[in-house]
C-alpha positions as CSV (number, residue, x, y, z in Angstrom):
1,M,39.7,116.0,193.6
2,S,42.3,116.9,196.2
3,R,41.6,119.8,198.5
4,V,44.5,121.9,197.2
5,F,43.4,121.4,193.6
6,R,39.8,122.5,194.5
7,M,41.1,125.6,196.3
8,I,43.2,126.6,193.3
9,L,40.3,126.0,191.0
10,I,38.0,128.1,193.2
11,V,40.5,131.0,193.3
12,M,41.0,130.8,189.5
13,L,37.2,130.8,188.8
14,T,36.7,133.7,191.3
15,A,39.4,135.7,189.5
16,I,38.0,135.0,186.1
17,G,34.4,135.6,187.2
18,T,35.2,139.0,188.7
19,A,37.4,140.2,185.8
20,P,34.5,141.3,183.6
21,C,33.1,143.4,186.5
22,C,36.2,145.5,186.7
23,P,36.2,148.7,184.6
24,C,38.8,148.8,181.8
25,Q,40.3,151.9,183.5
26,A,42.2,150.7,186.5
27,S,42.1,152.8,189.6
28,T,45.3,154.7,190.0
29,G,44.6,155.5,193.7
30,L,44.7,159.2,192.7
31,N,41.9,161.7,193.1
32,V,43.2,164.7,191.2
33,L,39.9,166.6,191.5
34,D,39.9,166.2,195.3
35,A,43.5,167.3,195.8
36,S,44.1,170.6,197.7
37,V,43.9,173.7,195.5
38,S,47.2,175.5,195.0
39,L,48.7,178.1,192.7
40,N,49.5,175.2,190.4
41,T,45.9,174.0,190.0
42,A,44.4,174.6,186.5
43,V,41.5,173.5,184.4
44,R,41.3,173.6,180.6
45,F,38.2,173.2,178.5
46,F,38.8,172.5,174.8
47,F,36.7,171.5,171.8
48,T,37.2,172.4,168.1
49,P,34.2,171.3,165.9
50,G,36.2,171.6,162.7
51,N,34.8,174.7,161.1
52,Y,37.5,176.9,162.8
53,F,39.9,176.7,165.7
54,H,38.3,177.4,169.1
55,T,40.7,178.7,171.7
56,P,40.9,176.6,174.9
57,L,39.5,178.2,178.0
58,I,41.9,177.8,181.0
59,F,41.2,178.7,184.6
60,R,44.2,179.3,186.9
61,V,44.5,180.1,190.6
62,V,46.0,183.3,191.9
63,T,46.0,185.0,195.3
64,S,43.5,187.7,196.2
65,Q,46.3,190.3,195.9
66,D,47.5,189.2,192.5
67,Q,46.8,191.8,189.8
68,R,45.8,189.1,187.3
69,L,42.7,188.2,189.4
70,N,39.6,189.0,187.4
71,T,41.5,189.2,184.1
72,A,41.5,186.9,181.1
73,P,44.5,187.5,178.7
74,M,44.9,185.5,175.5
75,L,48.1,183.5,176.0
76,P,49.7,180.9,173.7
77,E,48.1,178.1,175.8
78,G,44.6,179.7,175.4
79,R,42.3,182.2,177.0
80,T,43.6,182.2,180.6
81,V,41.2,183.3,183.3
82,Y,42.5,184.0,186.8
83,I,40.3,183.0,189.7
84,S,40.6,182.6,193.4
85,A,41.3,179.3,195.2
86,P,37.7,179.0,196.6
87,E,36.4,179.5,193.0
88,M,38.7,176.7,191.8
89,Q,37.6,174.4,194.6
90,R,33.9,175.0,193.6
91,L,34.7,174.5,190.0
92,L,36.4,171.1,190.7
93,K,33.4,170.0,192.9
94,G,31.1,171.0,190.0
95,L,33.2,168.9,187.6
96,Q,32.9,165.9,189.9
97,K,29.1,166.2,189.8
98,L,29.1,165.9,186.0
99,G,29.6,162.1,186.4
100,L,32.4,161.8,183.9
101,S,35.0,159.0,183.7
102,W,38.3,160.6,184.6
103,R,41.6,159.2,183.4
104,E,44.2,160.1,186.0
105,S,48.0,160.2,186.1
106,K,50.6,161.3,188.6
107,V,52.3,163.1,185.7
108,K,51.6,166.9,185.8
109,I,51.4,168.1,182.2
110,E,52.0,171.6,181.0
111,F,49.3,173.0,178.7
112,G,51.7,174.5,176.1
113,D,50.8,176.0,172.8
114,A,47.1,175.7,172.1
115,T,47.6,175.1,168.4
116,E,49.4,171.9,169.1
117,I,46.5,170.2,171.0
118,T,45.3,167.2,169.1
119,P,41.6,167.8,168.2
120,D,39.2,165.4,169.8
121,Y,35.6,164.3,169.0
122,R,34.5,165.5,172.4
123,L,34.7,168.5,174.7
124,A,37.9,167.7,176.6
125,I,38.5,168.8,180.1
126,T,42.0,168.6,181.6
127,V,42.7,169.3,185.3
128,I,46.1,169.8,186.8
129,S,46.6,169.6,190.5
130,S,49.2,168.8,193.1
131,A,48.2,165.1,192.7
132,G,48.7,165.0,189.0
133,T,46.6,165.3,185.9
134,A,43.0,164.2,185.2
135,E,41.3,164.1,181.8
136,A,37.7,163.5,180.8
137,G,35.4,164.5,178.1
138,F,31.8,164.3,176.8
139,D,29.7,164.5,173.7
140,P,29.9,168.1,172.3
141,N,26.1,168.0,171.9
142,K,25.9,168.2,175.7
143,I,28.1,171.3,176.1
144,C,25.2,173.6,176.9
145,Q,23.5,171.4,179.4
146,N,26.7,170.1,181.1
147,L,28.6,173.4,181.5
148,A,25.7,175.7,182.4
149,P,25.5,174.4,186.0
150,L,29.2,175.3,186.5
151,D,28.3,179.0,186.4
152,S,27.5,178.9,190.1
153,A,31.2,178.0,190.9
154,L,32.4,181.3,189.5
155,S,32.1,184.6,191.5
156,T,34.8,186.6,189.7
157,P,32.8,188.7,187.1
158,R,35.4,188.2,184.3
159,A,35.6,184.5,185.0
160,L,31.9,184.0,184.8
161,W,31.6,186.2,181.6
162,E,34.5,184.2,179.9
163,F,32.9,180.9,180.8
164,Q,29.5,182.0,179.4
165,E,31.2,183.5,176.3
166,F,33.0,180.2,175.7
167,R,29.6,178.4,175.7
168,T,28.1,180.9,173.2
169,E,30.8,179.9,170.7
170,Y,29.0,176.5,170.7
171,K,25.6,178.1,170.1
172,C,24.5,177.8,173.8
173,A,21.8,180.3,174.9
174,V,23.0,182.2,178.0
175,P,20.2,184.3,179.4
176,G,21.2,187.9,180.0
177,F,24.6,187.5,178.5
178,N,26.2,190.8,177.2
179,G,28.8,189.8,174.6
180,Q,30.3,193.3,174.7
181,K,30.8,193.7,178.4
182,Y,34.6,193.1,178.1
183,P,35.7,194.7,174.8
184,D,39.3,193.7,175.5
185,H,38.3,190.1,174.9
186,W,37.9,190.8,171.2
187,P,41.2,191.3,169.4
188,W,39.8,193.8,166.9
189,N,38.9,196.1,169.9
190,L,42.5,196.3,171.2
191,P,44.5,199.5,170.7
192,H,47.0,199.2,167.8
């Protein structure tokens, strides 16, 4: 065999031999969860098991002077909880520790109307940051064990309560949880 032919053959065999080792999800060079936190950073948790529609839980960043901090209004996109930038940074770090496979894109999506989200077989997590959008999910049977450690990321009382309340909707036991602490969460408690 000629030297050139052997070199080509070696290169081809190396390429073929390493192809199965590469994950099917190609690296985008992004790291959405590590991007700097800004007022545009948001995280959405969503899962509807099928018996009835479960509203997505969304965390958004606001400044410490913003009146929305420590509130959680129901908006068309879902229950929207306003937290500080340090809380969001801790939440993103906690999500990284879950060991999920994130699909990333430079495209920054808008959450939009929650009723138009395509239901998924898993708990879906969507992160929007200055770098783009990241999406991951996991088996809904692991909601309780996977989400409970994220409580430590949240220091705003309403944010922590909403996150714990979200988990109780999936039959998670949350020690010491008072479901009536924020009566304005429940639509039947709102003034008419």
